[in-house]
C-alpha positions, -999 to +999 in steps of 0.1 A: -001+000+002+013+034-009+000+069-005+010+100-027+007+137-023+002+134+016+016+153+044+032+131+071+033+143+107+065+132+124+053+133+158+044+096+167+010+086+185+023+065+213+000+044+233+002+015+260+035+023+270+050+022+233+031-012+224+009+006+198+026+035+177+013+053+147+021+082+126-007+104+109-009+112+073-030+138+058-042+138+023-047+169-001-086+163+001-085+167+038-089+130+048-068+114+077-052+080+082-028+069+110-003+040+098+007+020+130+021-010+146+009-029+175+031-054+195+018-084+214-008-076+241-043-069+244-057-031+241-090-012+240-095+019+217-127+043+216-137+059+186-152+092+183-153+090+146-161+059+123-130+041+113-118+016+088-090-006+100-069-023+073-046-049+083-015-049+063+010-074+081+005-097+109-027-108+126-051-099+155-081-109+171-109-080+175-141-078+193-161-046+188-180-032+214-215-045+219-208-076+203-200-110+218-178-127+193-140-121+185-129-124+148-092-129+134-081-104+110-049-112+088-028-092+062-055-081+034-084-079+056-102-051+074-130-043+097-151-012+105-158+004+137-188+027+142-184+061+155-186+068+193-179+032+198-147+011+204-131-024+200-107-047+219-075-059+199-052-086+207-020-095+190-007-129+204+029-128+188+048-108+162+037-074+150+003-063+137+007-034+109-025-016+102-037+017+082-067+032+098-087+055+078-114+079+096-145+077+077-166+110+074 
């Protein structure tokens, strides 16, 4: 996956003592994405805006708020998270790489 004509924000977004790290990119059309790494562990994220999480390497298990089932996602798959919601994400081994698109 490659992005052209974007502005990259050098300052990292660091969560959970460095176990989740991302960088923000801004497109010319005003859209925003984050590119990140998730190291092994289980984490919860809340969302203000709807998001689409695309897994580009590794794998993870995800449970969306309000749902009882956990699903596995691997490279080449994606899941959507509604606005004002959240999700649990777990990486058992290795590093999970993702692109998060904020949906208007």
